[in-house]
FIBAKE-984865 format. One record per residue: residue in three letters; x, y, z of N, C-alpha, C in turn. Coordinates in Angstrom, 3 decimals, padded with zeros to 6 digits, m for minus. Example, Ala and Ser with C-alpha at 12.3 -4.5 7.8 and 13.67 -1.06 7.14 Angstrom:
% residues 2
+-----+----------+----------+----------+----------+----------+----------+----------+----------+----------+
|   r |      n_u |      n_v |      n_w |     ca_u |     ca_v |     ca_w |      c_u |      c_v |      c_w |
+-----+----------+----------+----------+----------+----------+----------+----------+----------+----------+
| ala |  013.190 | m005.690 |  007.800 |  012.300 | m004.500 |  007.800 |  013.200 | m003.300 |  007.800 |
| ser |  012.850 | m002.250 |  007.080 |  013.670 | m001.060 |  007.140 |  012.900 |  000.030 |  007.870 |
+-----+----------+----------+----------+----------+----------+----------+----------+----------+----------+
This chain:
% residues 214
+-----+----------+----------+----------+----------+----------+----------+----------+----------+----------+
|   r |      n_u |      n_v |      n_w |     ca_u |     ca_v |     ca_w |      c_u |      c_v |      c_w |
+-----+----------+----------+----------+----------+----------+----------+----------+----------+----------+
| unk |  112.118 |  092.858 | m155.777 |  112.079 |  093.160 | m154.339 |  111.939 |  094.670 | m154.142 |
| unk |  110.987 |  095.036 | m153.292 |  110.738 |  096.453 | m153.019 |  111.738 |  096.934 | m151.976 |
| unk |  112.638 |  097.845 | m152.330 |  113.668 |  098.310 | m151.387 |  113.092 |  099.105 | m150.228 |
| unk |  111.829 |  099.594 | m150.387 |  111.217 |  100.403 | m149.336 |  110.355 |  099.580 | m148.387 |
| unk |  110.194 |  098.284 | m148.651 |  109.360 |  097.405 | m147.819 |  110.224 |  096.744 | m146.760 |
| unk |  109.971 |  097.014 | m145.477 |  110.777 |  096.404 | m144.400 |  110.739 |  094.899 | m144.500 |
| unk |  111.864 |  094.282 | m144.194 |  111.954 |  092.829 | m144.257 |  111.008 |  092.167 | m143.251 |
| unk |  110.806 |  092.805 | m142.126 |  109.990 |  092.189 | m141.069 |  108.620 |  092.852 | m140.943 |
| unk |  108.069 |  093.297 | m142.095 |  106.789 |  094.011 | m142.050 |  105.697 |  093.165 | m141.392 |
| unk |  105.668 |  091.871 | m141.720 |  104.635 |  090.995 | m141.159 |  104.718 |  090.921 | m139.659 |
| unk |  105.946 |  090.786 | m139.140 |  106.127 |  090.697 | m137.695 |  105.744 |  092.004 | m137.018 |
| unk |  106.101 |  093.134 | m137.695 |  105.785 |  094.440 | m137.122 |  104.281 |  094.622 | m137.009 |
| unk |  103.553 |  094.269 | m138.097 |  102.097 |  094.403 | m138.088 |  101.475 |  093.512 | m137.031 |
| unk |  102.005 |  092.313 | m136.891 |  101.495 |  091.372 | m135.897 |  101.696 |  091.913 | m134.489 |
| unk |  102.880 |  092.501 | m134.264 |  103.184 |  093.062 | m132.945 |  102.280 |  094.239 | m132.624 |
| unk |  102.101 |  095.132 | m133.631 |  101.240 |  096.304 | m133.453 |  099.808 |  095.857 | m133.150 |
| unk |  099.346 |  094.833 | m133.915 |  097.995 |  094.325 | m133.690 |  097.837 |  093.758 | m132.301 |
| unk |  098.856 |  093.051 | m131.826 |  098.805 |  092.464 | m130.485 |  098.751 |  093.524 | m129.410 |
| unk |  099.573 |  094.569 | m129.581 |  099.590 |  095.659 | m128.611 |  098.237 |  096.365 | m128.576 |
| unk |  097.638 |  096.571 | m129.748 |  096.331 |  097.232 | m129.822 |  095.272 |  096.421 | m129.088 |
| unk |  095.315 |  095.102 | m129.293 |  094.344 |  094.220 | m128.642 |  094.491 |  094.282 | m127.122 |
| unk |  095.734 |  094.288 | m126.653 |  095.983 |  094.369 | m125.209 |  095.448 |  095.682 | m124.646 |
| unk |  095.722 |  096.790 | m125.366 |  095.253 |  098.095 | m124.917 |  093.733 |  098.152 | m124.888 |
| unk |  093.098 |  097.506 | m125.883 |  091.640 |  097.482 | m125.952 |  091.059 |  096.746 | m124.761 |
| unk |  091.628 |  095.593 | m124.454 |  091.157 |  094.794 | m123.312 |  091.346 |  095.551 | m122.003 |
| unk |  092.532 |  096.184 | m121.864 |  092.811 |  096.948 | m120.650 |  091.833 |  098.111 | m120.526 |
| unk |  091.549 |  098.770 | m121.658 |  090.631 |  099.906 | m121.644 |  089.242 |  099.497 | m121.207 |
| unk |  088.770 |  098.358 | m121.722 |  087.445 |  097.861 | m121.333 |  087.419 |  097.522 | m119.861 |
| unk |  088.486 |  096.870 | m119.388 |  088.548 |  096.466 | m117.975 |  088.523 |  097.681 | m117.060 |
| unk |  089.296 |  098.716 | m117.427 |  089.334 |  099.926 | m116.623 |  087.977 |  100.605 | m116.619 |
| unk |  087.342 |  100.632 | m117.801 |  086.027 |  101.260 | m117.907 |  085.008 |  100.570 | m117.021 |
| unk |  085.027 |  099.234 | m117.018 |  084.091 |  098.488 | m116.182 |  084.378 |  098.718 | m114.717 |
| unk |  085.654 |  098.819 | m114.373 |  086.034 |  099.024 | m112.970 |  085.567 |  100.376 | m112.476 |
| unk |  085.722 |  101.411 | m113.323 |  085.343 |  102.756 | m112.920 |  083.845 |  102.863 | m112.692 |
| unk |  083.040 |  102.117 | m113.479 |  081.591 |  102.175 | m113.344 |  081.054 |  101.088 | m112.429 |
| unk |  081.951 |  100.338 | m111.812 |  081.558 |  099.269 | m110.898 |  080.745 |  098.189 | m111.615 |
| unk |  081.043 |  097.941 | m112.892 |  080.379 |  096.896 | m113.659 |  081.173 |  095.605 | m113.541 |
| unk |  080.486 |  094.491 | m113.581 |  081.148 |  093.195 | m113.655 |  081.220 |  092.796 | m115.121 |
| unk |  081.994 |  091.755 | m115.415 |  082.063 |  091.265 | m116.791 |  080.689 |  090.847 | m117.269 |
| unk |  079.916 |  090.239 | m116.385 |  078.566 |  089.794 | m116.723 |  077.705 |  090.975 | m117.146 |
| unk |  077.801 |  092.080 | m116.409 |  077.053 |  093.283 | m116.752 |  077.442 |  093.780 | m118.133 |
| unk |  078.753 |  093.815 | m118.401 |  079.231 |  094.356 | m119.669 |  078.683 |  093.555 | m120.848 |
| unk |  078.763 |  092.230 | m120.735 |  078.284 |  091.367 | m121.819 |  076.793 |  091.555 | m122.035 |
| unk |  076.038 |  091.637 | m120.924 |  074.597 |  091.775 | m121.043 |  074.206 |  093.138 | m121.595 |
| unk |  074.790 |  094.207 | m121.035 |  074.418 |  095.551 | m121.431 |  074.840 |  095.876 | m122.852 |
| unk |  075.959 |  095.285 | m123.298 |  076.458 |  095.602 | m124.630 |  075.516 |  095.126 | m125.725 |
| unk |  074.636 |  094.176 | m125.408 |  073.735 |  093.620 | m126.423 |  072.359 |  094.276 | m126.382 |
| unk |  072.156 |  095.256 | m125.486 |  070.864 |  095.883 | m125.349 |  070.785 |  097.185 | m126.134 |
| unk |  069.593 |  097.485 | m126.604 |  069.368 |  098.725 | m127.328 |  068.989 |  099.810 | m126.339 |
| unk |  069.804 |  100.815 | m126.220 |  069.560 |  101.893 | m125.261 |  068.606 |  102.925 | m125.859 |
| unk |  067.718 |  103.425 | m125.038 |  066.778 |  104.459 | m125.463 |  066.434 |  105.278 | m124.225 |
| unk |  067.038 |  106.447 | m124.102 |  066.869 |  107.252 | m122.892 |  065.420 |  107.691 | m122.681 |
| unk |  064.723 |  107.982 | m123.768 |  063.332 |  108.433 | m123.651 |  062.453 |  107.313 | m123.110 |
| unk |  062.572 |  106.141 | m123.718 |  061.785 |  104.984 | m123.288 |  062.128 |  104.612 | m121.844 |
| unk |  063.423 |  104.613 | m121.520 |  063.874 |  104.241 | m120.188 |  063.350 |  105.209 | m119.131 |
| unk |  063.456 |  106.487 | m119.380 |  062.996 |  107.486 | m118.406 |  061.492 |  107.424 | m118.209 |
| unk |  060.751 |  107.248 | m119.294 |  059.291 |  107.154 | m119.189 |  058.892 |  105.917 | m118.393 |
| unk |  059.610 |  104.829 | m118.590 |  059.318 |  103.605 | m117.848 |  059.592 |  103.810 | m116.358 |
| unk |  060.672 |  104.528 | m116.037 |  060.987 |  104.722 | m114.620 |  059.957 |  105.604 | m113.931 |
| unk |  059.347 |  106.507 | m114.643 |  058.307 |  107.339 | m114.029 |  057.168 |  106.452 | m113.513 |
| unk |  056.854 |  105.390 | m114.250 |  055.829 |  104.440 | m113.804 |  056.340 |  103.663 | m112.590 |
| unk |  057.591 |  103.226 | m112.673 |  058.213 |  102.505 | m111.557 |  058.194 |  103.377 | m110.302 |
| unk |  058.539 |  104.629 | m110.469 |  058.630 |  105.575 | m109.342 |  057.287 |  105.727 | m108.632 |
| unk |  056.197 |  105.739 | m109.408 |  054.873 |  105.895 | m108.797 |  054.554 |  104.729 | m107.875 |
| unk |  055.111 |  103.562 | m108.162 |  054.910 |  102.389 | m107.313 |  055.843 |  102.442 | m106.110 |
| unk |  057.098 |  102.764 | m106.337 |  058.079 |  102.782 | m105.254 |  057.756 |  103.834 | m104.198 |
| unk |  057.066 |  104.899 | m104.596 |  056.709 |  105.943 | m103.642 |  055.348 |  105.697 | m102.997 |
| unk |  054.668 |  104.630 | m103.403 |  053.390 |  104.271 | m102.782 |  053.669 |  103.680 | m101.403 |
| unk |  052.762 |  103.874 | m100.433 |  052.987 |  103.359 | m099.081 |  053.335 |  101.873 | m099.001 |
| unk |  052.818 |  101.045 | m099.913 |  053.114 |  099.618 | m099.837 |  054.597 |  099.340 | m100.064 |
| unk |  055.277 |  100.249 | m100.737 |  056.718 |  100.099 | m100.940 |  057.496 |  101.020 | m100.001 |
| unk |  057.125 |  102.286 | m099.984 |  057.910 |  103.269 | m099.248 |  057.908 |  103.030 | m097.740 |
| unk |  056.825 |  102.446 | m097.197 |  056.754 |  102.252 | m095.749 |  057.891 |  101.395 | m095.199 |
| unk |  058.435 |  100.537 | m096.052 |  059.562 |  099.695 | m095.628 |  060.901 |  100.247 | m096.095 |
| unk |  060.877 |  101.451 | m096.656 |  062.106 |  102.103 | m097.106 |  062.137 |  103.539 | m096.586 |
| unk |  062.026 |  103.687 | m095.250 |  061.969 |  105.029 | m094.651 |  063.338 |  105.700 | m094.597 |
| unk |  063.317 |  107.002 | m094.371 |  064.574 |  107.741 | m094.249 |  065.229 |  107.511 | m092.888 |
| unk |  064.412 |  107.142 | m091.893 |  064.942 |  106.860 | m090.564 |  065.023 |  105.366 | m090.309 |
| unk |  065.125 |  104.985 | m089.048 |  065.244 |  103.578 | m088.685 |  063.961 |  102.986 | m088.128 |
| unk |  062.879 |  103.760 | m088.166 |  061.567 |  103.261 | m087.753 |  060.715 |  103.109 | m089.011 |
| unk |  060.135 |  101.938 | m089.259 |  059.298 |  101.760 | m090.451 |  058.053 |  102.636 | m090.389 |
| unk |  057.454 |  102.864 | m091.517 |  056.215 |  103.633 | m091.611 |  055.053 |  102.652 | m091.751 |
| unk |  053.839 |  103.135 | m091.542 |  052.674 |  102.262 | m091.704 |  051.456 |  103.063 | m092.133 |
| unk |  050.484 |  102.339 | m092.666 |  049.249 |  102.974 | m093.103 |  049.378 |  103.638 | m094.459 |
| unk |  048.224 |  104.045 | m094.997 |  048.234 |  104.722 | m096.296 |  048.737 |  106.151 | m096.198 |
| unk |  048.840 |  106.672 | m094.969 |  049.387 |  108.025 | m094.794 |  050.859 |  107.981 | m094.398 |
| unk |  051.433 |  106.786 | m094.374 |  052.860 |  106.596 | m094.081 |  053.302 |  107.296 | m092.795 |
| unk |  052.568 |  107.053 | m091.713 |  052.978 |  107.606 | m090.421 |  053.970 |  106.650 | m089.751 |
| unk |  054.690 |  107.142 | m088.762 |  055.650 |  106.304 | m088.063 |  054.949 |  105.119 | m087.403 |
| unk |  055.576 |  103.975 | m087.475 |  055.025 |  102.758 | m086.891 |  054.684 |  102.994 | m085.417 |
| unk |  053.446 |  102.647 | m085.026 |  052.966 |  102.924 | m083.685 |  053.763 |  102.260 | m082.579 |
| unk |  054.389 |  101.111 | m082.882 |  055.168 |  100.393 | m081.868 |  056.619 |  100.868 | m081.808 |
| unk |  056.983 |  101.773 | m082.692 |  058.353 |  102.319 | m082.774 |  059.449 |  101.249 | m082.827 |
| unk |  059.278 |  100.222 | m083.656 |  060.352 |  099.224 | m083.782 |  061.548 |  099.840 | m084.490 |
| unk |  062.738 |  099.351 | m084.201 |  063.966 |  099.861 | m084.799 |  064.467 |  098.914 | m085.893 |
| unk |  065.176 |  099.490 | m086.838 |  065.681 |  098.715 | m087.972 |  066.547 |  097.541 | m087.533 |
| unk |  067.516 |  097.808 | m086.690 |  068.452 |  096.762 | m086.289 |  069.494 |  096.521 | m087.369 |
| unk |  070.567 |  095.864 | m087.005 |  071.671 |  095.640 | m087.929 |  071.253 |  094.873 | m089.178 |
| unk |  070.403 |  093.849 | m089.006 |  069.982 |  093.029 | m090.145 |  068.643 |  093.458 | m090.735 |
| unk |  068.060 |  094.542 | m090.205 |  066.786 |  095.038 | m090.710 |  065.576 |  094.320 | m090.139 |
| unk |  065.800 |  093.416 | m089.194 |  064.696 |  092.599 | m088.668 |  064.310 |  092.969 | m087.243 |
| unk |  064.752 |  094.145 | m086.769 |  064.404 |  094.593 | m085.433 |  065.533 |  094.393 | m084.444 |
| unk |  065.279 |  094.801 | m083.216 |  066.303 |  094.671 | m082.173 |  065.723 |  094.021 | m080.923 |
| unk |  066.581 |  093.350 | m080.202 |  066.236 |  092.734 | m078.921 |  064.952 |  091.900 | m079.053 |
| unk |  063.992 |  092.160 | m078.152 |  062.761 |  091.352 | m078.161 |  061.746 |  091.849 | m079.182 |
| unk |  061.977 |  093.054 | m079.729 |  061.027 |  093.593 | m080.702 |  061.503 |  093.298 | m082.125 |
| unk |  061.214 |  092.093 | m082.572 |  061.564 |  091.669 | m083.918 |  060.349 |  091.798 | m084.837 |
| unk |  060.586 |  092.076 | m086.107 |  059.499 |  092.209 | m087.075 |  058.597 |  090.974 | m087.073 |
| unk |  059.239 |  089.793 | m087.004 |  058.508 |  088.535 | m087.096 |  057.612 |  088.271 | m085.893 |
| unk |  057.758 |  089.049 | m084.826 |  056.879 |  088.864 | m083.670 |  055.425 |  089.174 | m084.022 |
| unk |  055.237 |  090.181 | m084.878 |  053.880 |  090.578 | m085.281 |  053.578 |  090.234 | m086.738 |
| unk |  054.582 |  090.343 | m087.585 |  054.393 |  090.062 | m089.010 |  054.668 |  088.579 | m089.262 |
| unk |  053.598 |  087.820 | m089.361 |  053.702 |  086.379 | m089.534 |  053.958 |  086.021 | m091.004 |
| unk |  053.914 |  084.736 | m091.327 |  054.160 |  084.303 | m092.703 |  053.071 |  084.756 | m093.667 |
| unk |  051.886 |  084.982 | m093.143 |  050.753 |  085.444 | m093.948 |  050.081 |  086.612 | m093.247 |
| unk |  049.240 |  087.346 | m093.998 |  048.522 |  088.466 | m093.406 |  047.656 |  087.991 | m092.235 |
| unk |  047.674 |  088.759 | m091.158 |  046.799 |  088.467 | m090.029 |  045.389 |  088.934 | m090.374 |
| unk |  044.366 |  088.092 | m090.206 |  042.987 |  088.485 | m090.547 |  042.529 |  089.703 | m089.754 |
| unk |  041.729 |  090.534 | m090.396 |  041.185 |  091.702 | m089.720 |  041.663 |  093.009 | m090.335 |
| unk |  040.825 |  094.012 | m090.249 |  041.139 |  095.305 | m090.830 |  042.327 |  095.954 | m090.129 |
| unk |  043.279 |  096.368 | m090.924 |  044.504 |  097.024 | m090.443 |  045.362 |  096.131 | m089.547 |
| unk |  045.164 |  094.841 | m089.627 |  046.022 |  093.907 | m088.891 |  047.358 |  093.816 | m089.611 |
| unk |  048.406 |  093.331 | m088.944 |  049.731 |  093.290 | m089.568 |  049.775 |  092.440 | m090.837 |
| unk |  050.321 |  092.994 | m091.917 |  050.532 |  092.181 | m093.117 |  051.628 |  091.159 | m092.841 |
| unk |  051.650 |  090.084 | m093.592 |  052.634 |  089.049 | m093.311 |  053.424 |  088.586 | m094.520 |
| unk |  054.588 |  088.059 | m094.244 |  055.461 |  087.472 | m095.257 |  056.628 |  086.817 | m094.518 |
| unk |  057.091 |  085.654 | m094.974 |  058.199 |  084.986 | m094.282 |  059.486 |  085.810 | m094.218 |
| unk |  059.638 |  086.766 | m095.154 |  060.873 |  087.562 | m095.227 |  060.694 |  088.992 | m094.736 |
| unk |  059.646 |  089.262 | m093.966 |  059.329 |  090.646 | m093.589 |  060.489 |  091.305 | m092.834 |
| unk |  060.972 |  092.422 | m093.362 |  062.055 |  093.159 | m092.705 |  062.316 |  094.461 | m093.453 |
| unk |  063.066 |  095.334 | m092.846 |  063.568 |  096.541 | m093.500 |  064.908 |  096.201 | m094.145 |
| unk |  065.396 |  097.031 | m095.047 |  066.770 |  096.837 | m095.531 |  067.729 |  096.927 | m094.340 |
| unk |  068.858 |  096.256 | m094.380 |  069.805 |  096.263 | m093.255 |  070.449 |  097.634 | m093.030 |
| unk |  071.043 |  097.794 | m091.868 |  071.618 |  099.086 | m091.466 |  072.736 |  099.563 | m092.396 |
| unk |  073.477 |  098.633 | m092.983 |  074.588 |  099.035 | m093.844 |  074.178 |  099.224 | m095.305 |
| unk |  072.890 |  099.059 | m095.605 |  072.401 |  099.209 | m096.978 |  070.929 |  099.602 | m096.908 |
| unk |  070.653 |  100.796 | m096.403 |  069.286 |  101.184 | m096.045 |  068.321 |  101.326 | m097.221 |
| unk |  068.836 |  101.576 | m098.406 |  068.003 |  101.703 | m099.601 |  066.758 |  102.565 | m099.327 |
| unk |  067.008 |  103.823 | m099.024 |  065.929 |  104.764 | m098.683 |  065.157 |  105.203 | m099.927 |
| unk |  063.826 |  105.149 | m099.839 |  062.952 |  105.667 | m100.886 |  062.359 |  107.021 | m100.454 |
| unk |  061.989 |  107.109 | m099.177 |  061.303 |  108.292 | m098.665 |  062.124 |  109.560 | m098.922 |
| unk |  061.483 |  110.530 | m099.565 |  062.136 |  111.815 | m099.818 |  063.017 |  111.865 | m101.049 |
| unk |  063.182 |  110.755 | m101.743 |  064.038 |  110.720 | m102.924 |  063.260 |  111.199 | m104.152 |
| unk |  063.909 |  112.006 | m104.982 |  063.321 |  112.372 | m106.266 |  063.482 |  111.185 | m107.214 |
| unk |  062.785 |  111.227 | m108.345 |  062.914 |  110.149 | m109.327 |  064.354 |  110.036 | m109.806 |
| unk |  065.004 |  111.176 | m109.994 |  066.401 |  111.182 | m110.433 |  067.300 |  110.520 | m109.394 |
| unk |  067.117 |  110.883 | m108.138 |  067.947 |  110.341 | m107.058 |  067.717 |  108.846 | m106.865 |
| unk |  066.454 |  108.440 | m106.916 |  066.139 |  107.039 | m106.652 |  066.617 |  106.136 | m107.784 |
| unk |  066.469 |  106.590 | m109.017 |  066.938 |  105.790 | m110.160 |  068.443 |  105.553 | m110.063 |
| unk |  069.188 |  106.578 | m109.727 |  070.644 |  106.454 | m109.601 |  071.017 |  105.536 | m108.434 |
| unk |  070.280 |  105.653 | m107.346 |  070.548 |  104.830 | m106.165 |  070.308 |  103.352 | m106.451 |
| unk |  069.245 |  103.055 | m107.191 |  068.863 |  101.662 | m107.448 |  069.900 |  100.895 | m108.255 |
| unk |  070.643 |  101.572 | m109.113 |  071.630 |  100.857 | m109.937 |  073.064 |  101.019 | m109.424 |
| unk |  073.215 |  101.715 | m108.298 |  074.535 |  101.893 | m107.689 |  074.831 |  100.676 | m106.818 |
| unk |  075.794 |  099.868 | m107.232 |  076.090 |  098.630 | m106.501 |  076.530 |  098.866 | m105.066 |
| unk |  077.076 |  100.026 | m104.789 |  077.505 |  100.321 | m103.426 |  076.313 |  100.645 | m102.523 |
| unk |  075.127 |  100.806 | m103.128 |  073.933 |  101.155 | m102.357 |  072.786 |  100.165 | m102.541 |
| unk |  072.907 |  099.241 | m103.490 |  071.786 |  098.336 | m103.774 |  072.057 |  096.882 | m103.400 |
| unk |  073.068 |  096.656 | m102.571 |  073.372 |  095.283 | m102.188 |  074.207 |  094.552 | m103.214 |
| unk |  074.961 |  095.326 | m104.000 |  075.846 |  094.771 | m105.036 |  075.075 |  094.019 | m106.116 |
| unk |  073.886 |  094.501 | m106.441 |  073.058 |  093.848 | m107.458 |  073.431 |  094.331 | m108.861 |
| unk |  073.594 |  093.376 | m109.764 |  073.841 |  093.685 | m111.170 |  072.509 |  093.990 | m111.853 |
| unk |  072.550 |  094.403 | m113.109 |  071.316 |  094.645 | m113.860 |  070.474 |  093.371 | m113.900 |
| unk |  071.122 |  092.254 | m114.109 |  070.422 |  090.964 | m114.136 |  069.770 |  090.683 | m112.780 |
| unk |  070.480 |  090.970 | m111.699 |  069.933 |  090.761 | m110.352 |  068.718 |  091.656 | m110.112 |
| unk |  068.804 |  092.897 | m110.575 |  067.706 |  093.835 | m110.379 |  066.459 |  093.391 | m111.139 |
| unk |  066.653 |  092.881 | m112.335 |  065.517 |  092.377 | m113.111 |  064.842 |  091.230 | m112.363 |
| unk |  065.647 |  090.329 | m111.833 |  065.110 |  089.187 | m111.083 |  064.427 |  089.643 | m109.791 |
| unk |  064.885 |  090.764 | m109.234 |  064.365 |  091.249 | m107.953 |  062.881 |  091.602 | m108.026 |
| unk |  062.380 |  091.874 | m109.211 |  060.961 |  092.204 | m109.370 |  060.062 |  091.051 | m108.929 |
| unk |  060.626 |  089.828 | m108.920 |  059.860 |  088.651 | m108.509 |  060.122 |  088.259 | m107.061 |
| unk |  060.876 |  089.097 | m106.343 |  061.163 |  088.814 | m104.937 |  059.853 |  088.719 | m104.153 |
| unk |  059.785 |  087.742 | m103.243 |  058.543 |  087.508 | m102.505 |  058.096 |  088.712 | m101.692 |
| unk |  059.044 |  089.488 | m101.152 |  058.684 |  090.655 | m100.358 |  058.231 |  091.808 | m101.249 |
| unk |  058.800 |  091.916 | m102.434 |  058.336 |  092.916 | m103.393 |  056.888 |  092.624 | m103.770 |
| unk |  056.602 |  091.381 | m104.082 |  055.253 |  090.986 | m104.506 |  054.238 |  091.102 | m103.379 |
| unk |  054.731 |  091.108 | m102.118 |  053.823 |  091.251 | m100.980 |  053.109 |  092.597 | m101.002 |
| unk |  053.679 |  093.574 | m101.706 |  053.039 |  094.878 | m101.814 |  051.680 |  094.815 | m102.476 |
| unk |  051.454 |  093.773 | m103.247 |  050.168 |  093.597 | m103.934 |  049.240 |  092.653 | m103.170 |
| unk |  049.632 |  092.334 | m101.925 |  048.793 |  091.515 | m101.051 |  048.772 |  092.165 | m099.664 |
| unk |  048.257 |  093.410 | m099.602 |  048.293 |  094.146 | m098.332 |  047.270 |  093.620 | m097.321 |
| unk |  047.430 |  094.060 | m096.093 |  046.460 |  093.727 | m095.059 |  045.116 |  094.362 | m095.416 |
| unk |  044.081 |  093.817 | m094.847 |  042.736 |  094.316 | m095.118 |  042.630 |  095.805 | m094.777 |
| unk |  042.053 |  096.569 | m095.694 |  041.856 |  097.998 | m095.469 |  042.946 |  098.884 | m096.024 |
| unk |  044.036 |  098.285 | m096.516 |  045.129 |  099.073 | m097.085 |  045.059 |  099.076 | m098.609 |
| unk |  045.487 |  100.171 | m099.207 |  045.382 |  100.336 | m100.659 |  046.460 |  099.561 | m101.411 |
| unk |  046.174 |  099.318 | m102.673 |  047.119 |  098.654 | m103.567 |  047.974 |  099.688 | m104.294 |
| unk |  049.144 |  099.314 | m104.773 |  049.944 |  100.211 | m105.607 |  049.136 |  100.656 | m106.827 |
| unk |  049.558 |  101.720 | m107.505 |  048.775 |  102.299 | m108.602 |  048.696 |  101.471 | m109.876 |
| unk |  049.384 |  100.362 | m109.949 |  049.291 |  099.469 | m111.106 |  049.516 |  098.037 | m110.652 |
| unk |  049.175 |  097.094 | m111.502 |  049.341 |  095.691 | m111.141 |  050.824 |  095.325 | m111.081 |
| unk |  051.120 |  094.200 | m110.441 |  052.512 |  093.754 | m110.379 |  053.034 |  093.469 | m111.787 |
| unk |  052.201 |  092.938 | m112.647 |  052.617 |  092.650 | m114.019 |  053.022 |  093.930 | m114.739 |
| unk |  052.213 |  094.977 | m114.582 |  052.522 |  096.264 | m115.220 |  053.800 |  096.863 | m114.634 |
| unk |  053.924 |  096.739 | m113.315 |  055.131 |  097.246 | m112.660 |  056.372 |  096.532 | m113.180 |
| unk |  056.306 |  095.222 | m113.264 |  057.460 |  094.447 | m113.725 |  057.827 |  094.822 | m115.160 |
| unk |  056.839 |  095.011 | m116.008 |  057.100 |  095.402 | m117.398 |  057.826 |  096.743 | m117.449 |
| unk |  057.371 |  097.703 | m116.633 |  058.011 |  099.026 | m116.595 |  059.418 |  098.922 | m116.016 |
| unk |  059.575 |  098.124 | m114.970 |  060.869 |  097.914 | m114.313 |  061.890 |  097.336 | m115.285 |
| unk |  061.504 |  096.282 | m115.987 |  062.408 |  095.629 | m116.939 |  062.709 |  096.555 | m118.116 |
| unk |  061.699 |  097.272 | m118.585 |  061.913 |  098.216 | m119.692 |  062.903 |  099.296 | m119.282 |
| unk |  062.734 |  099.835 | m118.093 |  063.656 |  100.867 | m117.604 |  065.096 |  100.347 | m117.600 |
| unk |  065.293 |  099.175 | m117.058 |  066.639 |  098.618 | m116.947 |  067.223 |  098.239 | m118.304 |
| unk |  066.450 |  097.550 | m119.130 |  066.963 |  097.078 | m120.407 |  067.167 |  098.200 | m121.425 |
| unk |  066.438 |  099.286 | m121.258 |  066.602 |  100.406 | m122.185 |  067.712 |  101.349 | m121.763 |
| unk |  068.451 |  100.978 | m120.707 |  069.601 |  101.772 | m120.319 |  069.638 |  102.224 | m118.890 |
| unk |  068.551 |  102.002 | m118.122 |  068.500 |  102.410 | m116.705 |  068.814 |  103.894 | m116.534 |
| unk |  068.227 |  104.719 | m117.389 |  068.464 |  106.168 | m117.309 |  067.652 |  106.771 | m116.168 |
| unk |  068.190 |  107.816 | m115.551 |  067.498 |  108.526 | m114.477 |  066.786 |  109.749 | m115.060 |
| unk |  065.507 |  109.905 | m114.774 |  064.800 |  111.103 | m115.266 |  065.486 |  112.369 | m114.775 |
| unk |  065.433 |  113.418 | m115.557 |  066.008 |  114.679 | m115.133 |  065.204 |  115.254 | m113.971 |
| unk |  065.824 |  116.077 | m113.157 |  065.127 |  116.650 | m112.013 |  063.939 |  117.505 | m112.436 |
| unk |  063.969 |  118.018 | m113.654 |  062.889 |  118.879 | m114.140 |  061.716 |  118.067 | m114.666 |
| unk |  061.912 |  116.753 | m114.845 |  060.845 |  115.913 | m115.408 |  059.887 |  115.438 | m114.334 |
+-----+----------+----------+----------+----------+----------+----------+----------+----------+----------+
C-alpha cells in the first residue's frame, strides 16, 4: 500500500472531472450568449472550416449585388423606397409603414402586383413586395462593405436570423425578384446562382467583414 496515495483518489478525480465538465458547459453557454448565438448556430459553425481571406473575397461579390439598385432600392436609409437604375426617391413618395408595406391607402400592393406589370418602367411585381419593417429597417444605402457584413449577421438587426436562416434567405422569393426586374431596368452584376454561391461561401467560411481599407 502506497502511504502517499489518498484513499479516495478515484472519487477526487471523478469530482474534479465533473466540476471541469460543468465549467466547460457554462463557459460555452456564456460565450454563445455574449455573441447572441443559439445552440443550433454553435453546432453548425463549429463544424465549418473558417477562412477569413475566402470569406472576405466572397462578401465583396455579395456586396456588389446588395448595392445594385435591384437590391438597394428596397433597403433605403430613409422611409421612402428608391426606384430606377439611378436610385432616385420613389416618385409617389410612399412611406415604409410599421410593417414595411406602406401606410393608409398607399400600400405597396396597390401598384406592385403579384407579377411585373407589362411595359417599360412599369411597376415590378411580387406577392411579397415590401420594405423591411420599421423596427428592423436593414439599411443597405450608404453602408460600407464592413458595416453591411456586420449588420447582416447581427441578430438584433437582421430579424433574428441564424447563419442557417441567412443561407436559406438567398432563395427568398423577394430576393430572387431582383433578377426579374420590370422592363427597361438593369440586372444585378452576376446571376442569382453566382450570388448564392458567394453568399453561402461568405457565411460558411466564417462570415468575416472586409476591412474598411479593402
